[in-house]
mmCIF file as gemmi writes it, N, C-alpha and C atoms, coordinates in Angstrom:
data_model
loop_
_atom_site.group_PDB
_atom_site.id
_atom_site.type_symbol
_atom_site.label_atom_id
_atom_site.label_alt_id
_atom_site.label_comp_id
_atom_site.label_asym_id
_atom_site.label_entity_id
_atom_site.label_seq_id
_atom_site.pdbx_PDB_ins_code
_atom_site.Cartn_x
_atom_site.Cartn_y
_atom_site.Cartn_z
_atom_site.occupancy
_atom_site.B_iso_or_equiv
_atom_site.pdbx_formal_charge
_atom_site.auth_seq_id
_atom_site.auth_asym_id
_atom_site.pdbx_PDB_model_num
ATOM 1 N N . MET Axp A 1 ? 140.919 116.552 -41.461 1 0 ? 1 A 1
ATOM 2 C CA . MET Axp A 1 ? 139.708 116.365 -40.637 1 0 ? 1 A 1
ATOM 3 C C . MET Axp A 1 ? 138.524 116.708 -41.666 1 0 ? 1 A 1
ATOM 4 N N . LEU Axp A 2 ? 137.726 115.67 -41.393 1 0 ? 2 A 1
ATOM 5 C CA . LEU Axp A 2 ? 136.244 115.818 -42.189 1 0 ? 2 A 1
ATOM 6 C C . LEU Axp A 2 ? 135.207 116.54 -41.579 1 0 ? 2 A 1
ATOM 7 N N . SER Axp A 3 ? 134.859 116.609 -40.629 1 0 ? 3 A 1
ATOM 8 C CA . SER Axp A 3 ? 134.016 117.429 -39.706 1 0 ? 3 A 1
ATOM 9 C C . SER Axp A 3 ? 134.207 117.335 -38.135 1 0 ? 3 A 1
ATOM 10 N N . TRP Axp A 4 ? 133.952 118.414 -37.74 1 0 ? 4 A 1
ATOM 11 C CA . TRP Axp A 4 ? 133.482 118.929 -36.432 1 0 ? 4 A 1
ATOM 12 C C . TRP Axp A 4 ? 132.402 119.207 -35.888 1 0 ? 4 A 1
ATOM 13 N N . SER Axp A 5 ? 132.227 119.224 -34.362 1 0 ? 5 A 1
ATOM 14 C CA . SER Axp A 5 ? 131.262 119.787 -33.815 1 0 ? 5 A 1
ATOM 15 C C . SER Axp A 5 ? 131.574 120.559 -32.327 1 0 ? 5 A 1
ATOM 16 N N . GLY Axp A 6 ? 130.457 121.472 -31.831 1 0 ? 6 A 1
ATOM 17 C CA . GLY Axp A 6 ? 131.073 122.159 -30.839 1 0 ? 6 A 1
ATOM 18 C C . GLY Axp A 6 ? 129.906 123.212 -30.533 1 0 ? 6 A 1
ATOM 19 N N . ASP Axp A 7 ? 130.186 124.165 -30.012 1 0 ? 7 A 1
ATOM 20 C CA . ASP Axp A 7 ? 129.447 125.296 -29.648 1 0 ? 7 A 1
ATOM 21 C C . ASP Axp A 7 ? 129.985 126.342 -30.632 1 0 ? 7 A 1
ATOM 22 N N . THR Axp A 8 ? 129.251 127.402 -30.461 1 0 ? 8 A 1
ATOM 23 C CA . THR Axp A 8 ? 129.645 128.416 -31.475 1 0 ? 8 A 1
ATOM 24 C C . THR Axp A 8 ? 130.969 129.349 -31.402 1 0 ? 8 A 1
ATOM 25 N N . PRO Axp A 9 ? 131.059 129.447 -30.11 1 0 ? 9 A 1
ATOM 26 C CA . PRO Axp A 9 ? 132.725 129.873 -29.84 1 0 ? 9 A 1
ATOM 27 C C . PRO Axp A 9 ? 133.643 128.641 -30.404 1 0 ? 9 A 1
ATOM 28 N N . GLY Axp A 10 ? 133.599 127.854 -29.885 1 0 ? 10 A 1
ATOM 29 C CA . GLY Axp A 10 ? 134.48 126.753 -30.343 1 0 ? 10 A 1
ATOM 30 C C . GLY Axp A 10 ? 134.608 126.513 -31.868 1 0 ? 10 A 1
ATOM 31 N N . ILE Axp A 11 ? 133.604 126.185 -32.58 1 0 ? 11 A 1
ATOM 32 C CA . ILE Axp A 11 ? 133.625 126.358 -33.954 1 0 ? 11 A 1
ATOM 33 C C . ILE Axp A 11 ? 134.208 127.427 -34.538 1 0 ? 11 A 1
ATOM 34 N N . SER Axp A 12 ? 133.768 128.789 -33.912 1 0 ? 12 A 1
ATOM 35 C CA . SER Axp A 12 ? 134.076 129.637 -34.607 1 0 ? 12 A 1
ATOM 36 C C . SER Axp A 12 ? 135.766 129.76 -34.747 1 0 ? 12 A 1
ATOM 37 N N . LYS Axp A 13 ? 136.112 129.409 -33.712 1 0 ? 13 A 1
ATOM 38 C CA . LYS Axp A 13 ? 138.089 129.307 -33.467 1 0 ? 13 A 1
ATOM 39 C C . LYS Axp A 13 ? 138.655 128.236 -34.225 1 0 ? 13 A 1
ATOM 40 N N . ILE Axp A 14 ? 137.691 127.26 -34.423 1 0 ? 14 A 1
ATOM 41 C CA . ILE Axp A 14 ? 138.439 125.994 -35.347 1 0 ? 14 A 1
ATOM 42 C C . ILE Axp A 14 ? 137.958 126.707 -36.809 1 0 ? 14 A 1
ATOM 43 N N . ALA Axp A 15 ? 136.909 127.242 -37.343 1 0 ? 15 A 1
ATOM 44 C CA . ALA Axp A 15 ? 137.019 127.771 -38.364 1 0 ? 15 A 1
ATOM 45 C C . ALA Axp A 15 ? 137.551 129.146 -38.971 1 0 ? 15 A 1
ATOM 46 N N . LEU Axp A 16 ? 138.005 129.626 -38.067 1 0 ? 16 A 1
ATOM 47 C CA . LEU Axp A 16 ? 138.45 131.057 -38.146 1 0 ? 16 A 1
ATOM 48 C C . LEU Axp A 16 ? 137.799 131.977 -38.692 1 0 ? 16 A 1
ATOM 49 N N . LEU Axp A 17 ? 136.596 131.667 -37.706 1 0 ? 17 A 1
ATOM 50 C CA . LEU Axp A 17 ? 135.538 132.56 -38.27 1 0 ? 17 A 1
ATOM 51 C C . LEU Axp A 17 ? 135.459 134.087 -37.155 1 0 ? 17 A 1
ATOM 52 N N . THR Axp A 18 ? 134.46 135.264 -37.228 1 0 ? 18 A 1
ATOM 53 C CA . THR Axp A 18 ? 134.624 136.133 -36.172 1 0 ? 18 A 1
ATOM 54 C C . THR Axp A 18 ? 133.538 135.311 -35.158 1 0 ? 18 A 1
ATOM 55 N N . GLY Axp A 19 ? 133.591 135.745 -33.971 1 0 ? 19 A 1
ATOM 56 C CA . GLY Axp A 19 ? 132.386 135.426 -32.794 1 0 ? 19 A 1
ATOM 57 C C . GLY Axp A 19 ? 131.373 135.43 -32.96 1 0 ? 19 A 1
ATOM 58 N N . HIS Axp A 20 ? 130.726 134.765 -31.943 1 0 ? 20 A 1
ATOM 59 C CA . HIS Axp A 20 ? 129.018 134.793 -31.886 1 0 ? 20 A 1
ATOM 60 C C . HIS Axp A 20 ? 128.649 136.535 -31.767 1 0 ? 20 A 1
ATOM 61 N N . ASN Axp A 21 ? 129.474 137.08 -31.444 1 0 ? 21 A 1
ATOM 62 C CA . ASN Axp A 21 ? 128.747 138.657 -31.235 1 0 ? 21 A 1
ATOM 63 C C . ASN Axp A 21 ? 129.216 139.541 -32.166 1 0 ? 21 A 1
ATOM 64 N N . SER Axp A 22 ? 129.391 139.121 -33.419 1 0 ? 22 A 1
ATOM 65 C CA . SER Axp A 22 ? 129.637 140.052 -34.059 1 0 ? 22 A 1
ATOM 66 C C . SER Axp A 22 ? 128.657 140.345 -35.374 1 0 ? 22 A 1
ATOM 67 N N . TYR Axp A 23 ? 129.043 141.285 -36.448 1 0 ? 23 A 1
ATOM 68 C CA . TYR Axp A 23 ? 128.061 141.665 -37.518 1 0 ? 23 A 1
ATOM 69 C C . TYR Axp A 23 ? 127.39 140.584 -38.139 1 0 ? 23 A 1
ATOM 70 N N . MET Axp A 24 ? 128.336 139.719 -38.876 1 0 ? 24 A 1
ATOM 71 C CA . MET Axp A 24 ? 127.971 138.734 -39.316 1 0 ? 24 A 1
ATOM 72 C C . MET Axp A 24 ? 128.327 137.334 -38.675 1 0 ? 24 A 1
ATOM 73 N N . ALA Axp A 25 ? 127.895 137.003 -37.647 1 0 ? 25 A 1
ATOM 74 C CA . ALA Axp A 25 ? 128.472 135.819 -36.772 1 0 ? 25 A 1
ATOM 75 C C . ALA Axp A 25 ? 127.964 134.487 -37.084 1 0 ? 25 A 1
ATOM 76 N N . CYS Axp A 26 ? 126.53 134.437 -37.809 1 0 ? 26 A 1
ATOM 77 C CA . CYS Axp A 26 ? 126.259 133.141 -38.588 1 0 ? 26 A 1
ATOM 78 C C . CYS Axp A 26 ? 126.772 132.408 -39.468 1 0 ? 26 A 1
ATOM 79 N N . ARG Axp A 27 ? 127.441 131.309 -39.663 1 0 ? 27 A 1
ATOM 80 C CA . ARG Axp A 27 ? 128.398 130.801 -40.408 1 0 ? 27 A 1
ATOM 81 C C . ARG Axp A 27 ? 127.263 130.293 -41.516 1 0 ? 27 A 1
ATOM 82 N N . TYR Axp A 28 ? 125.67 129.947 -41.454 1 0 ? 28 A 1
ATOM 83 C CA . TYR Axp A 28 ? 124.975 129.355 -42.339 1 0 ? 28 A 1
ATOM 84 C C . TYR Axp A 28 ? 124.33 130.583 -43.258 1 0 ? 28 A 1
ATOM 85 N N . CYS Axp A 29 ? 124.002 131.865 -42.558 1 0 ? 29 A 1
ATOM 86 C CA . CYS Axp A 29 ? 123.279 132.742 -43.537 1 0 ? 29 A 1
ATOM 87 C C . CYS Axp A 29 ? 123.885 134.043 -43.447 1 0 ? 29 A 1
ATOM 88 N N . ASP Axp A 30 ? 123.451 134.72 -44.187 1 0 ? 30 A 1
ATOM 89 C CA . ASP Axp A 30 ? 124.061 136.184 -44.7 1 0 ? 30 A 1
ATOM 90 C C . ASP Axp A 30 ? 123.033 137.223 -44.341 1 0 ? 30 A 1
ATOM 91 N N . LEU Axp A 31 ? 123.226 137.188 -42.714 1 0 ? 31 A 1
ATOM 92 C CA . LEU Axp A 31 ? 122.02 138.107 -42.024 1 0 ? 31 A 1
ATOM 93 C C . LEU Axp A 31 ? 123.259 139.395 -41.534 1 0 ? 31 A 1
ATOM 94 N N . TRP Axp A 32 ? 122.997 140.877 -41.412 1 0 ? 32 A 1
ATOM 95 C CA . TRP Axp A 32 ? 123.694 141.444 -40.838 1 0 ? 32 A 1
ATOM 96 C C . TRP Axp A 32 ? 123.293 142.017 -39.522 1 0 ? 32 A 1
ATOM 97 N N . GLY Axp A 33 ? 123.629 141.96 -38.496 1 0 ? 33 A 1
ATOM 98 C CA . GLY Axp A 33 ? 123.321 142.199 -37.237 1 0 ? 33 A 1
ATOM 99 C C . GLY Axp A 33 ? 122.972 143.43 -36.875 1 0 ? 33 A 1
ATOM 100 N N . ILE Axp A 34 ? 122.182 143.829 -35.734 1 0 ? 34 A 1
ATOM 101 C CA . ILE Axp A 34 ? 122.122 145.214 -35.448 1 0 ? 34 A 1
ATOM 102 C C . ILE Axp A 34 ? 122.223 145.563 -34.288 1 0 ? 34 A 1
ATOM 103 N N . TYR Axp A 35 ? 123.134 146.509 -33.857 1 0 ? 35 A 1
ATOM 104 C CA . TYR Axp A 35 ? 123.481 146.809 -32.533 1 0 ? 35 A 1
ATOM 105 C C . TYR Axp A 35 ? 122.395 147.736 -31.67 1 0 ? 35 A 1
ATOM 106 N N . ASN Axp A 36 ? 122.408 146.959 -30.53 1 0 ? 36 A 1
ATOM 107 C CA . ASN Axp A 36 ? 121.194 147.746 -29.308 1 0 ? 36 A 1
ATOM 108 C C . ASN Axp A 36 ? 121.83 147.299 -28.128 1 0 ? 36 A 1
ATOM 109 N N . ASN Axp A 37 ? 122.639 147.782 -27.768 1 0 ? 37 A 1
ATOM 110 C CA . ASN Axp A 37 ? 123.562 147.241 -26.362 1 0 ? 37 A 1
ATOM 111 C C . ASN Axp A 37 ? 123.759 146.01 -26.596 1 0 ? 37 A 1
ATOM 112 N N . HIS Axp A 38 ? 123.829 145.249 -27.517 1 0 ? 38 A 1
ATOM 113 C CA . HIS Axp A 38 ? 124.37 144.386 -28.045 1 0 ? 38 A 1
ATOM 114 C C . HIS Axp A 38 ? 123.966 143.632 -29.264 1 0 ? 38 A 1
ATOM 115 N N . ILE Axp A 39 ? 124.528 143.003 -29.877 1 0 ? 39 A 1
ATOM 116 C CA . ILE Axp A 39 ? 124.176 142.345 -31.26 1 0 ? 39 A 1
ATOM 117 C C . ILE Axp A 39 ? 123.107 141.378 -31.602 1 0 ? 39 A 1
ATOM 118 N N . TYR Axp A 40 ? 122.018 141.72 -32.385 1 0 ? 40 A 1
ATOM 119 C CA . TYR Axp A 40 ? 121.196 140.546 -32.455 1 0 ? 40 A 1
ATOM 120 C C . TYR Axp A 40 ? 120.554 140.508 -33.991 1 0 ? 40 A 1
ATOM 121 N N . TYR Axp A 41 ? 119.971 139.5 -34.741 1 0 ? 41 A 1
ATOM 122 C CA . TYR Axp A 41 ? 119.602 139.302 -35.895 1 0 ? 41 A 1
ATOM 123 C C . TYR Axp A 41 ? 118.148 139.1 -36.017 1 0 ? 41 A 1
ATOM 124 N N . PRO Axp A 42 ? 117.503 140.275 -36.123 1 0 ? 42 A 1
ATOM 125 C CA . PRO Axp A 42 ? 115.898 140.185 -36.136 1 0 ? 42 A 1
ATOM 126 C C . PRO Axp A 42 ? 115.309 139.986 -37.445 1 0 ? 42 A 1
ATOM 127 N N . THR Axp A 43 ? 114.34 139.332 -37.97 1 0 ? 43 A 1
ATOM 128 C CA . THR Axp A 43 ? 114.042 139.317 -39.125 1 0 ? 43 A 1
ATOM 129 C C . THR Axp A 43 ? 113.017 140.472 -39.841 1 0 ? 43 A 1
ATOM 130 N N . THR Axp A 44 ? 112.915 140.946 -38.768 1 0 ? 44 A 1
ATOM 131 C CA . THR Axp A 44 ? 112.397 142.786 -39.125 1 0 ? 44 A 1
ATOM 132 C C . THR Axp A 44 ? 113.102 143.628 -38.451 1 0 ? 44 A 1
ATOM 133 N N . PRO Axp A 45 ? 113.894 143.744 -39.006 1 0 ? 45 A 1
ATOM 134 C CA . PRO Axp A 45 ? 114.651 145.09 -38.386 1 0 ? 45 A 1
ATOM 135 C C . PRO Axp A 45 ? 113.832 146.17 -37.863 1 0 ? 45 A 1
ATOM 136 N N . PRO Axp A 46 ? 114.226 147.155 -36.888 1 0 ? 46 A 1
ATOM 137 C CA . PRO Axp A 46 ? 113.347 148.475 -36.37 1 0 ? 46 A 1
ATOM 138 C C . PRO Axp A 46 ? 113.714 149.187 -37.844 1 0 ? 46 A 1
ATOM 139 N N . SER Axp A 47 ? 112.724 150.038 -38.134 1 0 ? 47 A 1
ATOM 140 C CA . SER Axp A 47 ? 112.886 151.154 -38.932 1 0 ? 47 A 1
ATOM 141 C C . SER Axp A 47 ? 114.215 152.175 -39.029 1 0 ? 47 A 1
ATOM 142 N N . ASP Axp A 48 ? 114.643 152.385 -37.81 1 0 ? 48 A 1
ATOM 143 C CA . ASP Axp A 48 ? 115.808 153.23 -37.812 1 0 ? 48 A 1
ATOM 144 C C . ASP Axp A 48 ? 117.338 152.641 -37.806 1 0 ? 48 A 1
ATOM 145 N N . ALA Axp A 49 ? 117.02 151.371 -38.066 1 0 ? 49 A 1
ATOM 146 C CA . ALA Axp A 49 ? 118.354 150.625 -37.817 1 0 ? 49 A 1
ATOM 147 C C . ALA Axp A 49 ? 119.197 150.658 -39.072 1 0 ? 49 A 1
ATOM 148 N N . ASN Axp A 50 ? 120.22 150.982 -39.679 1 0 ? 50 A 1
ATOM 149 C CA . ASN Axp A 50 ? 121.048 151.148 -40.632 1 0 ? 50 A 1
ATOM 150 C C . ASN Axp A 50 ? 120.496 151.439 -41.769 1 0 ? 50 A 1
ATOM 151 N N . ASN Axp A 51 ? 119.319 152.367 -41.563 1 0 ? 51 A 1
ATOM 152 C CA . ASN Axp A 51 ? 118.121 153.001 -42.494 1 0 ? 51 A 1
ATOM 153 C C . ASN Axp A 51 ? 117.891 151.938 -43.558 1 0 ? 51 A 1
ATOM 154 N N . THR Axp A 52 ? 117.402 150.388 -43.189 1 0 ? 52 A 1
ATOM 155 C CA . THR Axp A 52 ? 117.072 149.722 -44.295 1 0 ? 52 A 1
ATOM 156 C C . THR Axp A 52 ? 115.648 149.031 -43.573 1 0 ? 52 A 1
ATOM 157 N N . ASN Axp A 53 ? 114.929 148.733 -44.324 1 0 ? 53 A 1
ATOM 158 C CA . ASN Axp A 53 ? 113.733 148.166 -43.666 1 0 ? 53 A 1
ATOM 159 C C . ASN Axp A 53 ? 113.606 146.597 -44.696 1 0 ? 53 A 1
ATOM 160 N N . GLU Axp A 54 ? 114.676 145.853 -44.857 1 0 ? 54 A 1
ATOM 161 C CA . GLU Axp A 54 ? 114.92 144.274 -45.422 1 0 ? 54 A 1
ATOM 162 C C . GLU Axp A 54 ? 114.204 143.658 -44.207 1 0 ? 54 A 1
ATOM 163 N N . THR Axp A 55 ? 113.38 142.777 -44.6 1 0 ? 55 A 1
ATOM 164 C CA . THR Axp A 55 ? 112.708 141.92 -43.842 1 0 ? 55 A 1
ATOM 165 C C . THR Axp A 55 ? 113.015 140.214 -44.322 1 0 ? 55 A 1
ATOM 166 N N . TYR Axp A 56 ? 113.261 139.431 -43.338 1 0 ? 56 A 1
ATOM 167 C CA . TYR Axp A 56 ? 113.295 138.128 -44.049 1 0 ? 56 A 1
ATOM 168 C C . TYR Axp A 56 ? 112.547 137.024 -43.625 1 0 ? 56 A 1
ATOM 169 N N . ASP Axp A 57 ? 112.524 136.233 -44.278 1 0 ? 57 A 1
ATOM 170 C CA . ASP Axp A 57 ? 111.418 135.115 -44.189 1 0 ? 57 A 1
ATOM 171 C C . ASP Axp A 57 ? 112.167 134.005 -43.193 1 0 ? 57 A 1
ATOM 172 N N . PRO Axp A 58 ? 111.774 133.937 -41.974 1 0 ? 58 A 1
ATOM 173 C CA . PRO Axp A 58 ? 112.995 132.954 -41.191 1 0 ? 58 A 1
ATOM 174 C C . PRO Axp A 58 ? 113.031 131.207 -42.175 1 0 ? 58 A 1
ATOM 175 N N . SER Axp A 59 ? 112.101 130.81 -42.867 1 0 ? 59 A 1
ATOM 176 C CA . SER Axp A 59 ? 112.288 129.763 -43.476 1 0 ? 59 A 1
ATOM 177 C C . SER Axp A 59 ? 112.996 129.628 -44.565 1 0 ? 59 A 1
ATOM 178 N N . ASN Axp A 60 ? 113.54 130.965 -44.687 1 0 ? 60 A 1
ATOM 179 C CA . ASN Axp A 60 ? 113.965 131.088 -46.235 1 0 ? 60 A 1
ATOM 180 C C . ASN Axp A 60 ? 115.339 132.309 -46.101 1 0 ? 60 A 1
ATOM 181 N N . LEU Axp A 61 ? 116.217 132.169 -45.036 1 0 ? 61 A 1
ATOM 182 C CA . LEU Axp A 61 ? 117.059 133.534 -45.184 1 0 ? 61 A 1
ATOM 183 C C . LEU Axp A 61 ? 118.065 132.939 -45.916 1 0 ? 61 A 1
ATOM 184 N N . PRO Axp A 62 ? 119.013 134.118 -46.409 1 0 ? 62 A 1
ATOM 185 C CA . PRO Axp A 62 ? 120.051 134.271 -47.238 1 0 ? 62 A 1
ATOM 186 C C . PRO Axp A 62 ? 121.062 133.589 -47.162 1 0 ? 62 A 1
ATOM 187 N N . ARG Axp A 63 ? 121.558 132.3 -47.674 1 0 ? 63 A 1
ATOM 188 C CA . ARG Axp A 63 ? 122.637 131.467 -47.297 1 0 ? 63 A 1
ATOM 189 C C . ARG Axp A 63 ? 123.712 132.044 -47.505 1 0 ? 63 A 1
ATOM 190 N N . ARG Axp A 64 ? 124.681 131.505 -46.65 1 0 ? 64 A 1
ATOM 191 C CA . ARG Axp A 64 ? 126.487 132.336 -47.101 1 0 ? 64 A 1
ATOM 192 C C . ARG Axp A 64 ? 126.806 130.653 -47.704 1 0 ? 64 A 1
ATOM 193 N N . MET Axp A 65 ? 127.409 131.17 -48.995 1 0 ? 65 A 1
ATOM 194 C CA . MET Axp A 65 ? 127.809 130.071 -50.06 1 0 ? 65 A 1
ATOM 195 C C . MET Axp A 65 ? 129.22 130.18 -49.911 1 0 ? 65 A 1
ATOM 196 N N . HIS Axp A 66 ? 129.757 128.866 -50.685 1 0 ? 66 A 1
ATOM 197 C CA . HIS Axp A 66 ? 131.633 129.075 -50.324 1 0 ? 66 A 1
ATOM 198 C C . HIS Axp A 66 ? 132.182 130.193 -51.224 1 0 ? 66 A 1
ATOM 199 N N . SER Axp A 67 ? 131.229 130.523 -52.573 1 0 ? 67 A 1
ATOM 200 C CA . SER Axp A 67 ? 131.982 131.713 -53.157 1 0 ? 67 A 1
ATOM 201 C C . SER Axp A 67 ? 131.767 132.622 -52.364 1 0 ? 67 A 1
ATOM 202 N N . ASP Axp A 68 ? 130.922 133.209 -51.398 1 0 ? 68 A 1
ATOM 203 C CA . ASP Axp A 68 ? 131.067 133.889 -50.251 1 0 ? 68 A 1
ATOM 204 C C . ASP Axp A 68 ? 132.172 134.353 -49.58 1 0 ? 68 A 1
ATOM 205 N N . TYR Axp A 69 ? 132.542 132.985 -49.197 1 0 ? 69 A 1
ATOM 206 C CA . TYR Axp A 69 ? 133.794 133.08 -48.385 1 0 ? 69 A 1
ATOM 207 C C . TYR Axp A 69 ? 134.709 133.27 -49.296 1 0 ? 69 A 1
ATOM 208 N N . VAL Axp A 70 ? 134.879 132.715 -50.25 1 0 ? 70 A 1
ATOM 209 C CA . VAL Axp A 70 ? 136.181 132.804 -51.238 1 0 ? 70 A 1
ATOM 210 C C . VAL Axp A 70 ? 136.199 134.378 -51.28 1 0 ? 70 A 1
ATOM 211 N N . THR Axp A 71 ? 135.534 134.835 -51.801 1 0 ? 71 A 1
ATOM 212 C CA . THR Axp A 71 ? 135.411 136.296 -52.307 1 0 ? 71 A 1
ATOM 213 C C . THR Axp A 71 ? 135.759 137.281 -51.254 1 0 ? 71 A 1
ATOM 214 N N . ARG Axp A 72 ? 135.253 137.156 -50.12 1 0 ? 72 A 1
ATOM 215 C CA . ARG Axp A 72 ? 135.794 137.789 -48.699 1 0 ? 72 A 1
ATOM 216 C C . ARG Axp A 72 ? 136.747 137.724 -47.802 1 0 ? 72 A 1
ATOM 217 N N . ILE Axp A 73 ? 137.259 136.537 -48.204 1 0 ? 73 A 1
ATOM 218 C CA . ILE Axp A 73 ? 138.572 136.237 -47.944 1 0 ? 73 A 1
ATOM 219 C C . ILE Axp A 73 ? 139.582 136.903 -48.791 1 0 ? 73 A 1
ATOM 220 N N . GLY Axp A 74 ? 139.277 136.955 -50.165 1 0 ? 74 A 1
ATOM 221 C CA . GLY Axp A 74 ? 140.383 137.49 -50.903 1 0 ? 74 A 1
ATOM 222 C C . GLY Axp A 74 ? 140.17 138.823 -50.839 1 0 ? 74 A 1
ATOM 223 N N . GLN Axp A 75 ? 138.774 139.687 -50.355 1 0 ? 75 A 1
ATOM 224 C CA . GLN Axp A 75 ? 138.799 141.082 -50.188 1 0 ? 75 A 1
ATOM 225 C C . GLN Axp A 75 ? 140.338 141.598 -48.727 1 0 ? 75 A 1
ATOM 226 N N . ILE Axp A 76 ? 140.062 140.523 -48.183 1 0 ? 76 A 1
ATOM 227 C CA . ILE Axp A 76 ? 140.739 140.907 -46.415 1 0 ? 76 A 1
ATOM 228 C C . ILE Axp A 76 ? 142.395 140.586 -47.024 1 0 ? 76 A 1
ATOM 229 N N . VAL Axp A 77 ? 142.609 139.306 -47.608 1 0 ? 77 A 1
ATOM 230 C CA . VAL Axp A 77 ? 144.093 139.399 -48.215 1 0 ? 77 A 1
ATOM 231 C C . VAL Axp A 77 ? 144.565 140.482 -48.74 1 0 ? 77 A 1
ATOM 232 N N . SER Axp A 78 ? 143.975 141.063 -49.965 1 0 ? 78 A 1
ATOM 233 C CA . SER Axp A 78 ? 144.282 141.918 -50.73 1 0 ? 78 A 1
ATOM 234 C C . SER Axp A 78 ? 144.743 143.013 -49.742 1 0 ? 78 A 1
ATOM 235 N N . THR Axp A 79 ? 144.245 143.693 -48.948 1 0 ? 79 A 1
ATOM 236 C CA . THR Axp A 79 ? 144.527 144.728 -48.392 1 0 ? 79 A 1
ATOM 237 C C . THR Axp A 79 ? 146.013 144.596 -47.287 1 0 ? 79 A 1
ATOM 238 N N . LYS Axp A 80 ? 146.291 145.816 -46.909 1 0 ? 80 A 1
ATOM 239 C CA . LYS Axp A 80 ? 147.586 145.687 -46.249 1 0 ? 80 A 1
ATOM 240 C C . LYS Axp A 80 ? 147.606 145.352 -44.836 1 0 ? 80 A 1
ATOM 241 N N . PRO Axp A 81 ? 148.484 143.992 -44.663 1 0 ? 81 A 1
ATOM 242 C CA . PRO Axp A 81 ? 148.443 143.067 -43.403 1 0 ? 81 A 1
ATOM 243 C C . PRO Axp A 81 ? 148.803 144.447 -42.38 1 0 ? 81 A 1
ATOM 244 N N . SER Axp A 82 ? 147.819 144.235 -41.176 1 0 ? 82 A 1
ATOM 245 C CA . SER Axp A 82 ? 148.086 144.838 -39.988 1 0 ? 82 A 1
ATOM 246 C C . SER Axp A 82 ? 147.906 146.175 -39.849 1 0 ? 82 A 1
ATOM 247 N N . SER Axp A 83 ? 146.406 146.495 -41.168 1 0 ? 83 A 1
ATOM 248 C CA . SER Axp A 83 ? 145.924 147.945 -41.006 1 0 ? 83 A 1
ATOM 249 C C . SER Axp A 83 ? 144.511 148.088 -40.557 1 0 ? 83 A 1
ATOM 250 N N . ARG Axp A 84 ? 144.457 148.926 -39.93 1 0 ? 84 A 1
ATOM 251 C CA . ARG Axp A 84 ? 142.707 149.385 -39.294 1 0 ? 84 A 1
ATOM 252 C C . ARG Axp A 84 ? 141.408 148.717 -40.594 1 0 ? 84 A 1
ATOM 253 N N . THR Axp A 85 ? 142.158 148.896 -41.692 1 0 ? 85 A 1
ATOM 254 C CA . THR Axp A 85 ? 140.836 148.618 -42.831 1 0 ? 85 A 1
ATOM 255 C C . THR Axp A 85 ? 141.144 147.172 -42.825 1 0 ? 85 A 1
ATOM 256 N N . ARG Axp A 86 ? 142.044 146.079 -42.756 1 0 ? 86 A 1
ATOM 257 C CA . ARG Axp A 86 ? 141.893 145.015 -42.832 1 0 ? 86 A 1
ATOM 258 C C . ARG Axp A 86 ? 141.129 144.495 -41.766 1 0 ? 86 A 1
ATOM 259 N N . GLU Axp A 87 ? 141.684 144.969 -40.582 1 0 ? 87 A 1
ATOM 260 C CA . GLU Axp A 87 ? 140.672 144.28 -39.324 1 0 ? 87 A 1
ATOM 261 C C . GLU Axp A 87 ? 139.338 144.77 -39.176 1 0 ? 87 A 1
ATOM 262 N N . LEU Axp A 88 ? 138.937 145.832 -39.777 1 0 ? 88 A 1
ATOM 263 C CA . LEU Axp A 88 ? 137.514 146.194 -40.157 1 0 ? 88 A 1
ATOM 264 C C . LEU Axp A 88 ? 136.666 145.034 -41.307 1 0 ? 88 A 1
ATOM 265 N N . LEU Axp A 89 ? 137.678 145.002 -42.149 1 0 ? 89 A 1
ATOM 266 C CA . LEU Axp A 89 ? 137.054 144.141 -43.356 1 0 ? 89 A 1
ATOM 267 C C . LEU Axp A 89 ? 136.663 142.55 -42.445 1 0 ? 89 A 1
ATOM 268 N N . ALA Axp A 90 ? 137.874 142.162 -42.08 1 0 ? 90 A 1
ATOM 269 C CA . ALA Axp A 90 ? 137.52 141.43 -41.305 1 0 ? 90 A 1
ATOM 270 C C . ALA Axp A 90 ? 136.45 140.842 -40.244 1 0 ? 90 A 1
ATOM 271 N N . SER Axp A 91 ? 136.294 142.082 -39.335 1 0 ? 91 A 1
ATOM 272 C CA . SER Axp A 91 ? 135.253 141.85 -38.421 1 0 ? 91 A 1
ATOM 273 C C . SER Axp A 91 ? 133.732 141.991 -39.218 1 0 ? 91 A 1
ATOM 274 N N . ASN Axp A 92 ? 133.5 142.685 -40.366 1 0 ? 92 A 1
ATOM 275 C CA . ASN Axp A 92 ? 132.31 143.388 -40.773 1 0 ? 92 A 1
ATOM 276 C C . ASN Axp A 92 ? 132.173 141.931 -41.818 1 0 ? 92 A 1
ATOM 277 N N . LEU Axp A 93 ? 132.85 141.476 -42.462 1 0 ? 93 A 1
ATOM 278 C CA . LEU Axp A 93 ? 132.68 140.205 -43.481 1 0 ? 93 A 1
ATOM 279 C C . LEU Axp A 93 ? 132.458 139.073 -42.561 1 0 ? 93 A 1
ATOM 280 N N . GLY Axp A 94 ? 132.467 138.861 -41.359 1 0 ? 94 A 1
ATOM 281 C CA . GLY Axp A 94 ? 132.224 137.257 -40.565 1 0 ? 94 A 1
ATOM 282 C C . GLY Axp A 94 ? 134.004 136.905 -40.899 1 0 ? 94 A 1
ATOM 283 N N . LYS Axp A 95 ? 134.708 137.042 -41.134 1 0 ? 95 A 1
ATOM 284 C CA . LYS Axp A 95 ? 135.884 136.142 -41.266 1 0 ? 95 A 1
ATOM 285 C C . LYS Axp A 95 ? 137.23 136.858 -41.029 1 0 ? 95 A 1
């Protein structure tokens, strides 16, 4: 397969990524979602969110690179199969 297109849930399923309602749902940028009755991705997080005050320039978001995927998949694969730690890693790393 050279390329594919579709909506976010469809692409997530094909690429084996977490869904669009996860903390690292974007397959292009490396933003961490914030939970407030649902997960969202503000460019300026509220001051009480995860104790971070990091802001992002919408025209220059931190991009996900191939090396990021390789590193994160390596972290997940190196943990014990069917463990809660592995599930949490997969959920938190977006893969």
